[in-house]
Backbone of each chain as ProteinMPNN parsed JSONL, in Angstrom:
{"seq_chain_A": "MTGIPSEILSRLQNGDLIAAIAQDASTGEVLMLAWMNEESLIKTLQTKQATYWSRSRNKIWLKGESSGHFQEVKSIFFDCDADALLLKVNQTGAACHTGEVSCFHNKIELK", "coords_chain_A": {"N_chain_A": [[-8.322, -16.214, 21.186], [-7.312, -14.187, 18.412], [-6.21, -11.76, 18.485], [-6.528, -10.199, 16.533], [-8.027, -6.866, 15.552], [-11.047, -5.652, 16.262], [-12.458, -4.715, 14.014], [-11.183, -5.163, 11.872], [-11.045, -7.636, 11.922], [-14.071, -8.336, 11.313], [-14.604, -7.564, 8.279], [-12.993, -9.544, 7.377], [-13.831, -11.4, 7.953], [-16.091, -11.164, 6.543], [-15.486, -11.756, 3.986], [-14.174, -10.044, 2.669], [-11.345, -8.657, 1.331], [-7.685, -7.764, 2.619], [-5.479, -4.874, 2.174], [-1.716, -4.933, 1.891], [0.969, -3.435, 2.472], [4.339, -3.847, 2.458], [7.183, -2.948, 4.244], [10.367, -2.505, 4.478], [12.234, -2.744, 7.438], [14.694, -2.023, 8.288], [15.344, -0.117, 6.492], [13.423, 1.368, 5.386], [12.655, 1.082, 2.855], [9.559, 0.669, 0.98], [8.113, -2.124, -0.03], [6.617, -3.975, -1.408], [2.595, -4.292, -2.078], [0.862, -6.504, -1.446], [-1.976, -9.092, -0.36], [-4.24, -9.726, 2.171], [-6.538, -12.618, 3.401], [-8.32, -13.885, 6.298], [-7.361, -16.197, 6.994], [-4.295, -15.838, 6.397], [-3.703, -13.636, 7.404], [-3.874, -14.579, 10.333], [-1.935, -17.021, 10.279], [0.301, -15.078, 9.59], [0.465, -13.593, 11.602], [0.334, -16.01, 14.129], [2.768, -17.132, 13.381], [5.409, -14.976, 12.634], [5.491, -14.844, 9.903], [5.565, -13.336, 7.252], [2.274, -13.681, 5.434], [0.7, -14.12, 2.874], [-2.808, -13.648, 1.032], [-3.075, -14.831, -2.621], [-4.159, -13.705, -5.053], [-4.152, -14.149, -8.044], [-3.587, -16.505, -7.516], [-5.574, -17.962, -6.42], [-5.55, -18.486, -3.59], [-3.551, -19.318, -0.265], [-0.297, -17.741, 0.646], [2.738, -18.254, 1.488], [5.109, -15.926, 1.933], [8.318, -16.329, 0.163], [7.99, -19.213, 0.305], [8.653, -20.62, -2.037], [10.768, -19.29, -3.286], [12.609, -18.304, -0.867], [12.545, -16.388, -0.282], [12.208, -14.83, 2.631], [9.865, -13.074, 4.849], [10.594, -11.635, 8.039], [8.235, -10.948, 10.098], [8.337, -7.866, 11.723], [6.514, -6.113, 12.685], [3.228, -4.789, 13.27], [0.882, -2.667, 11.647], [-2.334, -0.818, 11.513], [-4.484, 0.999, 9.249], [-6.307, 3.968, 9.652], [-8.801, 3.668, 8.543], [-9.225, 1.03, 8.649], [-8.466, -0.734, 6.712], [-6.162, -1.48, 5.152], [-2.722, -2.6, 5.925], [-0.14, -2.185, 7.827], [3.22, -3.865, 7.135], [6.094, -4.064, 8.875], [9.133, -5.403, 8.123], [11.469, -7.808, 8.333], [13.573, -8.464, 5.287], [14.29, -11.298, 3.713], [16.511, -11.811, 0.866], [15.808, -10.613, -2.321], [12.544, -8.577, -2.453], [11.452, -8.788, -4.686], [10.037, -10.538, -7.315], [11.407, -10.598, -9.591], [14.055, -9.89, -9.042], [14.782, -7.129, -8.588], [14.898, -5.105, -5.559], [12.623, -4.209, -4.411], [9.376, -4.587, -5.376], [8.346, -2.271, -6.122], [9.9, -0.793, -8.903], [9.702, 0.489, -10.783], [9.735, 3.524, -12.705], [7.357, 6.539, -12.749], [7.319, 9.031, -15.248], [7.586, 12.27, -13.822], [6.739, 15.196, -15.572]], "CA_chain_A": [[-8.196, -15.05, 20.244], [-6.47, -14.154, 17.143], [-5.051, -11.019, 18.367], [-6.934, -9.516, 15.103], [-8.991, -5.938, 15.4], [-12.569, -6.384, 15.553], [-12.832, -3.527, 12.749], [-10.803, -5.792, 10.996], [-11.832, -9.125, 11.521], [-15.307, -8.534, 10.71], [-13.865, -7.141, 7.241], [-12.053, -10.349, 6.743], [-14.901, -12.351, 8.313], [-17.39, -10.711, 5.691], [-14.906, -12.412, 2.952], [-13.341, -8.731, 2.105], [-9.32, -8.75, 1.236], [-7.311, -6.63, 3.187], [-4.031, -4.578, 1.389], [-0.902, -5.316, 3.285], [2.128, -2.751, 2.741], [5.492, -4.715, 3.562], [7.967, -1.954, 4.186], [11.592, -3.516, 5.268], [12.001, -2.32, 8.98], [15.795, -1.318, 8.633], [16.118, 1.013, 5.646], [12.098, 2.319, 5.39], [11.597, 1.137, 1.471], [8.135, 0.008, 0.691], [8.972, -3.66, -0.764], [5.242, -4.547, -2.091], [1.557, -4.724, -1.909], [-0.276, -7.97, -1.026], [-3.717, -8.822, 0.114], [-4.574, -11.103, 3.04], [-7.759, -12.504, 4.151], [-8.7, -13.89, 7.479], [-6.347, -17.249, 7.254], [-3.553, -15.507, 6.474], [-3.706, -12.422, 8.646], [-3.728, -15.5, 11.484], [-0.833, -17.309, 10.368], [1.243, -14.157, 10.239], [0.736, -13.047, 13.492], [1.351, -17.138, 14.385], [4.258, -17.495, 12.771], [5.892, -13.647, 12.264], [6.135, -14.964, 8.59], [4.411, -12.7, 5.869], [1.489, -14.66, 4.691], [-0.351, -13.409, 1.919], [-3.509, -14.395, -0.213], [-2.849, -14.991, -3.645], [-5.39, -13.447, -5.632], [-4.076, -14.791, -9.171], [-3.334, -18.039, -7.742], [-6.179, -17.997, -4.931], [-4.785, -19.44, -2.329], [-2.81, -18.799, 1.136], [0.616, -17.765, -0.21], [3.695, -17.908, 2.402], [6.291, -15.147, 0.864], [9.406, -17.069, 0.184], [7.957, -20.542, 0.197], [9.385, -20.936, -3.249], [11.727, -18.427, -3.527], [13.24, -18.624, 0.007], [12.939, -15.384, 0.48], [11.123, -14.857, 3.515], [9.442, -11.821, 5.259], [10.016, -11.897, 9.232], [7.369, -9.417, 10.768], [8.551, -7.262, 13.18], [5.571, -5.289, 13.83], [1.944, -4.744, 11.926], [0.118, -1.074, 12.072], [-3.5, -0.974, 10.456], [-4.939, 2.081, 9.076], [-7.294, 4.962, 10.621], [-10.349, 3.247, 8.636], [-8.836, -0.17, 8.954], [-8.995, -1.504, 5.708], [-5.184, -1.643, 5.154], [-2.131, -3.47, 6.864], [1.457, -2.154, 7.194], [3.72, -4.779, 8.162], [7.721, -3.478, 8.766], [9.687, -6.594, 8.026], [13.203, -7.922, 7.725], [13.849, -8.885, 4.377], [15.675, -11.792, 2.807], [16.815, -11.565, -0.286], [14.725, -9.36, -3.208], [11.02, -8.95, -2.368], [10.369, -8.969, -5.97], [10.627, -12.283, -7.986], [12.212, -10.117, -10.627], [15.323, -9.975, -8.622], [14.738, -6.221, -7.311], [14.927, -4.979, -3.795], [11.282, -3.873, -4.373], [8.225, -4.698, -6.494], [8.414, -0.74, -7.038], [10.878, -0.59, -9.39], [9.37, 1.451, -12.274], [9.45, 5.165, -12.188], [6.783, 7.099, -13.965], [8.287, 10.215, -15.007], [6.536, 13.651, -13.924], [6.986, 16.506, -16.452]], "C_chain_A": [[-7.14, -14.996, 19.378], [-5.607, -12.836, 17.341], [-5.754, -9.595, 17.188], [-8.053, -8.175, 15.501], [-10.539, -6.323, 15.343], [-13.122, -5.481, 14.489], [-12.328, -4.599, 11.288], [-11.328, -7.026, 10.539], [-13.356, -9.632, 10.914], [-15.141, -8.173, 9.133], [-13.719, -8.317, 6.887], [-13.49, -11.541, 6.62], [-16.098, -12.187, 7.008], [-16.768, -11.346, 4.212], [-14.121, -11.264, 2.104], [-11.657, -9.021, 1.955], [-8.925, -7.858, 2.241], [-5.718, -6.386, 2.525], [-3.289, -4.389, 2.577], [0.489, -4.95, 2.673], [2.837, -3.644, 3.492], [6.52, -3.648, 3.146], [9.285, -2.792, 4.868], [11.948, -2.385, 6.591], [13.402, -1.518, 8.932], [16.075, -0.144, 7.495], [14.726, 1.753, 4.987], [11.885, 2.047, 3.92], [10.557, 0.13, 1.344], [8.741, -1.295, -0.57], [7.732, -4.261, -1.851], [4.19, -4.433, -1.665], [1.087, -5.799, -2.291], [-1.361, -7.742, -0.567], [-3.296, -9.966, 0.946], [-6.183, -11.143, 3.293], [-7.625, -13.211, 5.346], [-7.211, -15.181, 7.904], [-4.982, -16.754, 7.29], [-2.995, -14.2, 7.145], [-3.242, -13.779, 10.203], [-2.5, -15.991, 11.358], [0.231, -16.267, 10.354], [1.274, -14.228, 11.58], [0.9, -14.753, 14.29], [2.43, -17.264, 14.275], [5.638, -16.587, 12.689], [6.462, -13.988, 10.971], [5.154, -14.38, 7.728], [3.824, -13.719, 5.384], [0.276, -13.889, 3.764], [-1.397, -14.173, 1.166], [-3.379, -13.824, -1.637], [-3.924, -14.77, -4.556], [-5.307, -14.302, -7.143], [-3.94, -16.221, -8.834], [-4.518, -19.073, -6.632], [-5.932, -18.832, -4.169], [-3.525, -18.903, -1.927], [-0.924, -18.772, 0.063], [1.899, -17.393, 1.086], [4.873, -17.133, 1.515], [7.223, -15.794, 0.918], [9.358, -18.427, 0.234], [8.645, -21.153, -1.023], [10.861, -20.236, -3.299], [12.98, -18.338, -2.214], [13.406, -16.951, 0.608], [11.647, -14.342, 1.432], [10.719, -13.266, 4.202], [9.242, -11.778, 6.715], [9.344, -10.572, 9.682], [7.987, -9.013, 11.556], [7.629, -6.158, 14.004], [4.481, -4.949, 12.393], [1.396, -3.349, 12.557], [-0.976, -1.112, 11.006], [-3.802, 0.559, 10.49], [-6.087, 2.653, 9.469], [-8.824, 4.054, 10.122], [-10.258, 1.993, 8.437], [-9.455, -0.993, 7.596], [-7.884, -1.483, 5.084], [-4.263, -1.649, 6.075], [-0.806, -2.441, 6.605], [2.001, -3.209, 7.861], [5.582, -4.204, 7.96], [8.182, -5.232, 9.122], [11.063, -6.212, 7.65], [13.003, -8.77, 6.447], [14.862, -9.945, 4.099], [15.735, -12.082, 1.647], [15.9, -10.227, -0.716], [13.534, -9.842, -2.427], [10.491, -9.26, -3.521], [10.749, -10.128, -6.483], [11.21, -11.623, -9.495], [13.593, -9.772, -10.231], [15.472, -7.905, -7.512], [14.24, -6.33, -6.077], [13.437, -5.0, -3.646], [10.731, -3.741, -5.656], [8.121, -3.077, -7.484], [9.474, 0.113, -7.481], [11.012, 0.495, -10.599], [9.146, 2.58, -11.721], [8.343, 5.402, -13.472], [7.202, 8.65, -13.873], [7.337, 11.064, -15.452], [7.54, 14.579, -15.027], [7.62, 17.399, -15.542]], "O_chain_A": [[-6.127, -15.676, 19.54], [-4.579, -12.639, 16.694], [-5.451, -8.402, 17.163], [-9.148, -8.644, 15.812], [-11.083, -7.106, 14.564], [-14.302, -5.602, 14.158], [-12.851, -4.745, 10.183], [-11.806, -7.422, 9.476], [-13.721, -10.669, 10.359], [-15.991, -8.89, 8.605], [-14.349, -8.512, 5.848], [-13.948, -12.199, 5.686], [-16.842, -13.108, 6.67], [-17.578, -11.426, 3.289], [-13.54, -11.513, 1.048], [-11.029, -9.722, 2.748], [-9.793, -7.157, 2.763], [-4.905, -7.295, 2.364], [-3.625, -3.988, 3.692], [1.225, -5.88, 2.341], [2.532, -4.158, 4.568], [6.751, -3.418, 1.959], [9.096, -3.654, 5.727], [11.822, -1.175, 6.405], [13.403, -0.409, 9.466], [16.986, 0.667, 7.664], [14.887, 2.64, 4.148], [10.941, 2.691, 3.462], [10.706, -1.069, 1.578], [9.488, -1.258, -1.548], [7.965, -4.874, -2.893], [4.321, -4.408, -0.441], [0.893, -6.049, -3.481], [-1.842, -6.634, -0.328], [-2.453, -10.835, 0.723], [-6.933, -10.17, 3.376], [-6.423, -13.206, 5.613], [-6.365, -15.063, 8.791], [-4.327, -17.196, 8.234], [-1.796, -13.969, 7.3], [-2.251, -13.595, 10.909], [-1.707, -15.578, 12.205], [1.167, -16.496, 11.121], [1.976, -14.81, 12.408], [1.74, -14.709, 15.189], [3.142, -17.553, 15.237], [6.749, -17.116, 12.672], [7.613, -13.65, 10.694], [4.051, -14.882, 7.511], [4.465, -14.659, 4.912], [-0.742, -13.276, 4.086], [-1.075, -15.247, 0.657], [-3.524, -12.627, -1.884], [-4.633, -15.74, -4.829], [-6.243, -15.043, -7.442], [-4.131, -17.092, -9.683], [-4.441, -20.235, -6.235], [-6.228, -20.022, -4.277], [-2.678, -18.315, -2.6], [-0.55, -19.519, -0.842], [1.912, -16.256, 1.558], [5.446, -17.669, 0.566], [7.296, -16.168, 2.088], [10.426, -19.039, 0.223], [9.197, -22.244, -0.887], [11.92, -20.862, -3.345], [14.167, -18.309, -2.542], [14.082, -16.484, 1.524], [10.731, -13.582, 1.116], [11.471, -12.336, 3.91], [8.07, -11.843, 7.087], [9.814, -9.436, 9.63], [8.371, -9.846, 12.377], [7.72, -5.608, 15.102], [4.695, -4.88, 11.183], [1.484, -3.038, 13.744], [-0.723, -1.369, 9.829], [-3.502, 1.287, 11.436], [-7.017, 1.874, 9.678], [-9.734, 3.787, 10.907], [-11.297, 1.538, 7.958], [-10.501, -1.632, 7.478], [-8.225, -1.449, 3.901], [-4.469, -0.971, 7.082], [-0.49, -1.995, 5.502], [1.554, -3.593, 8.942], [6.089, -4.027, 6.853], [7.76, -5.999, 9.988], [11.631, -5.255, 7.124], [12.282, -9.764, 6.534], [16.068, -9.714, 4.183], [14.797, -12.784, 1.27], [15.46, -9.291, -0.049], [13.377, -10.945, -1.903], [9.41, -9.833, -3.656], [11.767, -10.704, -6.101], [11.384, -12.391, -10.442], [14.329, -9.346, -11.121], [15.956, -7.592, -6.424], [13.494, -7.166, -5.567], [12.955, -5.758, -2.804], [11.157, -3.165, -6.657], [7.952, -2.792, -8.67], [9.923, 1.151, -6.996], [11.965, 1.077, -11.118], [8.584, 2.805, -10.648], [8.305, 4.879, -14.586], [7.373, 9.323, -12.857], [6.616, 11.084, -16.45], [8.764, 14.558, -15.162], [7.952, 18.525, -15.911]]}, "seq_chain_B": "MTGIPSEILSRLQNGDLIAAIAQDASTGEVLMLAWMNEESLIKTLQTKQATYWSRSRNKIWLKGESSGHFQEVKSIFFDCDADALLLKVNQTGAACHTGEVSCFHNKIELK", "coords_chain_B": {"N_chain_B": [[-0.377, 12.697, -25.076], [-0.597, 10.987, -21.725], [1.284, 10.158, -20.032], [1.269, 7.682, -18.468], [2.235, 4.543, -17.697], [1.202, 1.88, -20.24], [0.413, -0.544, -19.505], [-0.733, 0.106, -16.985], [-2.71, 2.321, -17.683], [-3.878, 0.623, -18.922], [-5.515, -0.846, -17.383], [-7.186, 0.877, -15.86], [-8.371, 2.288, -17.668], [-10.428, 0.158, -18.023], [-11.527, 0.395, -15.889], [-10.259, -0.121, -14.001], [-9.717, 0.453, -10.225], [-6.888, 1.957, -8.784], [-4.336, 0.848, -6.341], [-2.667, 3.466, -4.335], [0.203, 4.298, -2.338], [0.977, 6.534, -0.42], [4.224, 7.837, 0.48], [6.273, 9.548, 2.656], [8.51, 11.443, 1.547], [10.811, 12.437, 2.782], [11.445, 11.055, 5.082], [10.163, 8.689, 5.204], [8.483, 7.306, 6.249], [5.777, 5.297, 5.913], [2.152, 6.988, 4.756], [-0.014, 6.788, 3.907], [-2.93, 4.392, 2.651], [-4.566, 4.475, -0.678], [-6.939, 5.496, -3.366], [-6.622, 5.27, -7.217], [-8.27, 6.29, -9.952], [-8.34, 6.349, -13.367], [-8.706, 9.479, -13.951], [-7.804, 10.879, -11.596], [-5.047, 9.729, -11.757], [-4.439, 11.517, -13.493], [-5.006, 13.8, -13.495], [-3.085, 14.138, -11.016], [-0.209, 13.732, -11.944], [-0.353, 15.654, -13.823], [-0.717, 17.94, -12.137], [1.301, 17.55, -9.991], [0.119, 17.216, -7.583], [-0.818, 15.285, -4.875], [-3.725, 13.279, -5.9], [-6.838, 11.711, -5.311], [-8.89, 8.707, -6.389], [-12.143, 8.86, -4.467], [-13.277, 5.978, -2.916], [-15.354, 6.124, -0.938], [-16.754, 8.332, -1.193], [-17.305, 8.352, -3.724], [-16.163, 10.124, -5.509], [-13.379, 12.144, -6.843], [-10.519, 13.314, -5.306], [-8.986, 15.752, -3.88], [-6.363, 15.675, -2.318], [-5.932, 17.052, 0.717], [-7.558, 19.014, -0.006], [-9.547, 19.998, 1.467], [-8.462, 20.004, 4.216], [-6.082, 21.266, 4.01], [-3.592, 19.896, 4.182], [-1.876, 19.429, 1.879], [-0.044, 16.797, -0.318], [2.62, 17.142, -1.917], [3.675, 15.874, -4.84], [6.68, 13.696, -4.968], [8.134, 12.074, -6.597], [7.112, 9.017, -8.386], [6.346, 5.413, -8.244], [5.684, 2.508, -9.843], [4.532, -0.644, -9.535], [5.771, -4.409, -9.937], [3.486, -5.718, -11.105], [2.2, -4.108, -11.98], [-0.252, -3.163, -10.816], [-0.17, -1.491, -8.53], [0.639, 1.61, -7.195], [3.55, 4.012, -5.983], [3.817, 6.747, -3.869], [6.484, 9.279, -3.634], [6.367, 11.665, -1.281], [5.871, 14.914, -0.593], [4.357, 15.645, 2.752], [2.236, 18.285, 3.733], [1.209, 19.474, 6.811], [-0.428, 16.67, 8.962], [-0.904, 13.262, 7.456], [-3.363, 12.057, 8.021], [-6.743, 11.973, 8.749], [-7.151, 12.06, 11.823], [-5.314, 13.456, 12.959], [-2.767, 12.407, 13.523], [0.326, 11.543, 12.171], [0.715, 9.861, 10.278], [-1.853, 7.443, 8.525], [-1.306, 4.97, 9.473], [-1.334, 4.207, 12.315], [-2.326, 2.813, 14.31], [-1.685, -0.135, 15.923], [-1.003, -3.79, 15.69], [-0.728, -6.186, 18.067], [2.383, -8.552, 18.351], [2.41, -11.789, 19.148]], "CA_chain_B": [[0.246, 11.504, -24.29], [-0.639, 11.251, -20.592], [2.981, 9.486, -19.646], [1.026, 6.797, -17.675], [2.826, 3.35, -19.092], [0.125, 1.216, -20.87], [-0.163, -1.389, -18.436], [-1.334, 0.832, -15.761], [-3.45, 2.935, -18.361], [-5.327, -0.429, -19.868], [-6.616, -1.551, -16.697], [-7.666, 2.086, -15.361], [-9.424, 2.362, -18.968], [-10.981, -0.96, -17.866], [-12.842, 0.706, -15.223], [-10.174, -0.807, -12.056], [-8.888, 0.982, -9.496], [-5.061, 1.447, -8.556], [-3.76, 1.292, -4.933], [-1.698, 4.105, -4.292], [0.916, 4.519, -1.111], [2.163, 7.546, -0.438], [5.298, 7.984, 1.266], [6.807, 10.29, 3.124], [9.891, 11.649, 0.614], [12.285, 12.957, 3.42], [11.271, 10.251, 6.395], [10.104, 7.13, 4.649], [7.392, 7.079, 6.668], [4.298, 5.413, 5.054], [1.488, 7.657, 5.372], [-1.457, 6.601, 3.743], [-3.141, 3.774, 1.335], [-5.357, 5.397, -1.27], [-7.331, 4.728, -4.488], [-6.758, 6.258, -8.195], [-9.104, 5.981, -11.139], [-7.928, 7.604, -14.638], [-8.907, 11.29, -13.922], [-6.695, 11.135, -10.536], [-3.71, 9.965, -11.569], [-3.539, 12.162, -14.765], [-4.674, 15.146, -12.303], [-1.703, 14.324, -9.861], [0.994, 13.674, -13.062], [-0.423, 17.206, -14.438], [-0.652, 19.291, -10.807], [1.953, 17.564, -8.67], [-0.306, 17.219, -6.273], [-1.703, 13.503, -4.83], [-4.954, 13.514, -6.226], [-7.23, 9.854, -5.057], [-10.545, 8.172, -6.085], [-12.656, 8.414, -3.116], [-14.572, 4.883, -3.043], [-16.362, 6.074, 0.35], [-17.725, 9.587, -1.626], [-17.447, 8.435, -5.029], [-15.449, 11.047, -6.343], [-12.196, 12.47, -7.387], [-10.23, 13.887, -4.448], [-7.596, 16.22, -4.061], [-5.787, 15.646, -1.178], [-5.739, 18.307, 1.163], [-8.695, 20.241, -0.176], [-10.204, 20.4, 3.068], [-7.827, 20.034, 5.292], [-5.058, 21.981, 3.787], [-2.52, 18.704, 4.243], [-1.723, 18.653, 0.635], [0.677, 16.155, -0.642], [3.449, 17.208, -3.191], [4.539, 14.442, -5.471], [8.397, 14.476, -5.715], [8.149, 10.77, -7.623], [6.139, 7.946, -8.181], [7.097, 4.191, -8.839], [4.743, 1.45, -10.118], [5.369, -2.598, -9.323], [6.177, -5.525, -11.072], [2.426, -6.055, -11.995], [1.454, -2.853, -12.45], [-1.55, -2.56, -10.138], [-0.14, -0.354, -7.673], [1.334, 2.728, -7.202], [4.182, 4.097, -4.675], [4.065, 8.358, -4.407], [7.008, 10.086, -2.666], [5.487, 13.257, -1.361], [6.023, 16.247, 0.456], [3.17, 16.261, 3.08], [1.74, 19.608, 4.485], [0.363, 19.007, 8.242], [-0.482, 15.768, 9.314], [-1.449, 12.819, 6.556], [-4.201, 11.15, 8.955], [-7.299, 12.818, 9.124], [-6.658, 11.875, 13.262], [-3.93, 14.594, 13.13], [-1.919, 11.66, 13.155], [1.369, 11.82, 10.925], [0.533, 8.65, 9.542], [-2.692, 7.045, 8.87], [-0.855, 3.932, 10.14], [-0.856, 4.528, 13.573], [-2.79, 1.72, 15.133], [-0.387, -1.338, 15.994], [-1.536, -5.19, 16.044], [0.007, -6.682, 18.928], [2.804, -10.002, 17.794], [2.723, -12.65, 20.407]], "C_chain_B": [[0.018, 12.276, -23.039], [1.04, 11.167, -19.374], [2.453, 8.458, -18.775], [1.437, 5.648, -18.719], [1.73, 2.888, -19.313], [-0.319, 0.023, -20.066], [-1.038, -1.139, -17.165], [-3.064, 1.062, -16.696], [-4.461, 2.068, -19.014], [-6.079, -0.568, -18.793], [-7.443, -0.515, -16.254], [-8.955, 2.388, -16.331], [-10.67, 1.383, -18.926], [-12.055, -0.501, -16.482], [-12.125, 0.242, -13.556], [-9.652, 0.726, -11.247], [-7.545, 0.398, -9.178], [-4.984, 2.082, -7.094], [-2.529, 2.464, -5.104], [-0.916, 4.49, -3.1], [1.956, 5.456, -1.294], [2.953, 7.572, 0.984], [6.114, 9.067, 1.544], [8.285, 10.355, 2.079], [11.029, 11.764, 1.651], [12.374, 11.711, 4.412], [10.997, 9.123, 5.834], [8.893, 6.794, 5.193], [6.12, 6.9, 5.555], [3.069, 6.425, 5.854], [0.213, 6.995, 5.344], [-1.622, 5.145, 2.553], [-3.969, 4.408, 0.623], [-5.661, 4.641, -2.753], [-7.123, 5.748, -5.447], [-7.611, 5.62, -8.987], [-8.105, 7.228, -12.463], [-7.812, 8.811, -14.442], [-8.061, 11.774, -12.739], [-5.62, 11.03, -10.567], [-3.248, 10.769, -12.861], [-3.633, 13.69, -13.964], [-3.235, 15.072, -11.326], [-0.664, 14.193, -10.512], [1.173, 15.357, -13.209], [0.168, 18.658, -13.067], [0.57, 18.975, -10.079], [1.394, 17.225, -7.784], [-1.455, 16.001, -5.781], [-3.352, 14.109, -5.032], [-5.949, 12.194, -6.134], [-8.485, 10.096, -5.571], [-11.041, 7.937, -4.462], [-13.382, 7.167, -3.299], [-15.731, 5.517, -2.173], [-17.792, 7.582, -0.347], [-17.956, 9.96, -3.121], [-16.963, 9.58, -5.967], [-14.069, 11.688, -6.468], [-12.246, 13.742, -6.048], [-8.884, 14.407, -4.167], [-7.416, 16.35, -2.876], [-5.455, 16.689, -0.557], [-6.896, 19.753, 0.98], [-9.493, 20.737, 0.447], [-9.473, 20.391, 3.769], [-6.468, 21.208, 5.344], [-3.626, 21.34, 3.991], [-2.309, 17.915, 2.758], [-0.285, 17.836, 0.762], [2.026, 16.624, -2.316], [4.072, 16.097, -3.42], [5.984, 14.715, -6.203], [8.683, 13.1, -6.778], [7.093, 10.246, -7.771], [6.417, 6.555, -9.413], [5.602, 3.55, -9.304], [5.501, -0.097, -9.953], [5.081, -3.336, -10.484], [4.722, -5.779, -11.782], [1.571, -5.252, -12.291], [-0.136, -2.844, -12.214], [-1.388, -1.947, -8.41], [0.925, 0.623, -8.056], [2.092, 3.288, -5.921], [4.324, 5.772, -4.896], [4.875, 8.471, -3.066], [6.643, 11.092, -2.663], [6.154, 14.196, 0.013], [4.907, 16.402, 1.246], [3.491, 17.496, 3.769], [1.229, 18.73, 5.788], [0.814, 17.512, 8.445], [-1.189, 14.945, 7.606], [-2.902, 12.509, 7.052], [-5.152, 12.413, 8.992], [-7.888, 13.504, 10.651], [-5.872, 13.276, 13.581], [-2.764, 14.077, 13.384], [-0.675, 11.888, 12.158], [0.641, 10.908, 9.888], [-0.913, 8.255, 9.921], [-2.749, 5.384, 9.828], [-0.62, 3.86, 11.344], [-1.568, 3.829, 14.647], [-1.843, 0.353, 15.148], [-1.296, -2.786, 16.604], [-0.313, -5.701, 17.06], [0.714, -7.883, 18.324], [2.558, -10.183, 19.042], [3.694, -12.553, 20.878]], "O_chain_B": [[0.192, 13.486, -22.891], [1.531, 11.818, -18.452], [3.377, 8.143, -18.025], [1.223, 5.6, -19.93], [0.882, 3.397, -18.58], [-1.511, -0.284, -20.062], [-1.778, -1.903, -16.546], [-4.107, 0.422, -16.558], [-5.525, 2.432, -19.514], [-7.295, -0.466, -18.95], [-8.621, -0.866, -16.191], [-10.113, 2.634, -15.995], [-11.706, 1.6, -19.555], [-13.134, -1.031, -16.218], [-12.702, 0.187, -12.47], [-9.317, 1.79, -11.767], [-7.101, -0.75, -9.195], [-5.329, 3.195, -6.695], [-1.605, 2.329, -5.906], [-1.594, 5.378, -2.584], [3.059, 5.466, -1.84], [2.538, 7.407, 2.131], [6.708, 9.563, 0.586], [9.001, 9.365, 1.926], [12.114, 11.233, 1.413], [13.528, 11.309, 4.561], [11.903, 8.32, 6.06], [8.21, 5.959, 4.6], [5.628, 7.699, 4.757], [2.988, 6.621, 7.066], [-0.497, 6.687, 6.302], [-0.721, 4.852, 1.767], [-4.419, 5.298, 1.345], [-5.061, 3.683, -3.24], [-7.271, 6.923, -5.113], [-7.783, 4.413, -8.818], [-7.543, 8.321, -12.392], [-6.747, 9.339, -14.76], [-7.606, 12.917, -12.768], [-4.872, 11.717, -9.871], [-2.091, 10.777, -13.28], [-2.715, 14.5, -13.831], [-2.526, 16.044, -11.069], [0.285, 14.531, -9.805], [2.123, 16.094, -12.945], [0.908, 19.641, -13.059], [1.075, 19.921, -9.475], [2.107, 16.8, -6.874], [-2.603, 15.86, -6.202], [-3.93, 15.049, -4.486], [-5.784, 11.492, -7.131], [-9.145, 11.127, -5.44], [-10.583, 7.204, -3.585], [-14.354, 7.36, -4.028], [-16.897, 5.477, -2.566], [-18.992, 7.748, -0.127], [-18.408, 10.965, -3.671], [-17.448, 9.807, -7.076], [-13.663, 11.379, -5.348], [-13.103, 14.573, -5.749], [-7.853, 13.735, -4.191], [-8.165, 17.068, -2.214], [-4.654, 17.43, -1.127], [-7.01, 20.861, 1.505], [-10.139, 21.749, 0.176], [-9.895, 21.247, 4.546], [-6.012, 21.798, 6.323], [-2.615, 22.041, 3.984], [-2.417, 16.736, 2.423], [0.51, 18.073, 1.672], [1.953, 16.252, -3.487], [4.783, 15.432, -2.666], [6.376, 15.353, -7.18], [9.47, 13.238, -7.714], [6.059, 10.792, -7.387], [6.587, 6.534, -10.632], [4.542, 4.138, -9.088], [6.647, -0.478, -10.193], [4.473, -3.109, -11.53], [4.737, -6.037, -12.985], [0.446, -5.452, -12.749], [-1.018, -2.619, -13.042], [-2.18, -1.971, -7.468], [1.8, 0.527, -8.916], [1.525, 3.156, -4.837], [4.859, 6.174, -5.93], [4.528, 8.116, -1.939], [6.468, 11.716, -3.709], [6.68, 14.017, 1.111], [4.145, 17.254, 0.788], [4.575, 17.8, 4.266], [0.923, 17.538, 5.745], [1.95, 17.09, 8.231], [-1.773, 15.62, 6.758], [-3.731, 12.827, 6.199], [-4.748, 13.561, 9.177], [-8.531, 14.527, 10.886], [-6.074, 13.959, 14.585], [-1.758, 14.775, 13.508], [-0.972, 12.608, 11.204], [0.099, 11.289, 8.851], [-1.378, 8.466, 11.042], [-3.64, 4.852, 10.49], [0.48, 3.375, 11.608], [-1.443, 4.202, 15.814], [-1.343, -0.003, 14.081], [-2.007, -2.842, 17.607], [0.879, -5.58, 16.778], [-0.076, -8.547, 17.653], [2.464, -9.328, 19.923], [3.967, -13.222, 21.875]]}, "name": "protein", "num_of_chains": 2, "seq": "MTGIPSEILSRLQNGDLIAAIAQDASTGEVLMLAWMNEESLIKTLQTKQATYWSRSRNKIWLKGESSGHFQEVKSIFFDCDADALLLKVNQTGAACHTGEVSCFHNKIELKMTGIPSEILSRLQNGDLIAAIAQDASTGEVLMLAWMNEESLIKTLQTKQATYWSRSRNKIWLKGESSGHFQEVKSIFFDCDADALLLKVNQTGAACHTGEVSCFHNKIELK"}
């Protein structure tokens, strides 16, 4: 048993990726949006370290494997149509490769 | 001028959709993940009411148009690779059609 709900498992086994939002478990700051396939979600559940599917590199990606900026997963939620995940994490260092805490550090000005 | 950064505009004009995370501006709770096309992002910027692209209904969708549960947009951020948006919103009523505050109300148990 993987512990993955059947609605999500069936999507992943169909080859779909699922969007995963990482949120800082302490501050509530939204850190990044990444993608998971079945293998990455299973690894995340097994290791409690956020592991994604890199669409650009086409491979499994343990967040922090090169930067050391790991995400320890405290809890995972899925949404009402079972096509997105919310991970609450303890972030080591910065989530963004630019050094910013969050990848969402660029503002669009509202008029 | 739309006010949309060129990296995002070029994606949207290429026909791509962009993921949009809605977060409660007061509580920090992540409410939902939805999608935007160019028209919906322009409408969102013009009206300051979150407007998405419904992939299931294949049409523009003013959040709250049927439920009354509008999202007043306080700020918008985009991420470092310009393929996701973060909207900080004042949510009227529940974000989720189930009546839950957040669409992310289903937990995946960690071992």
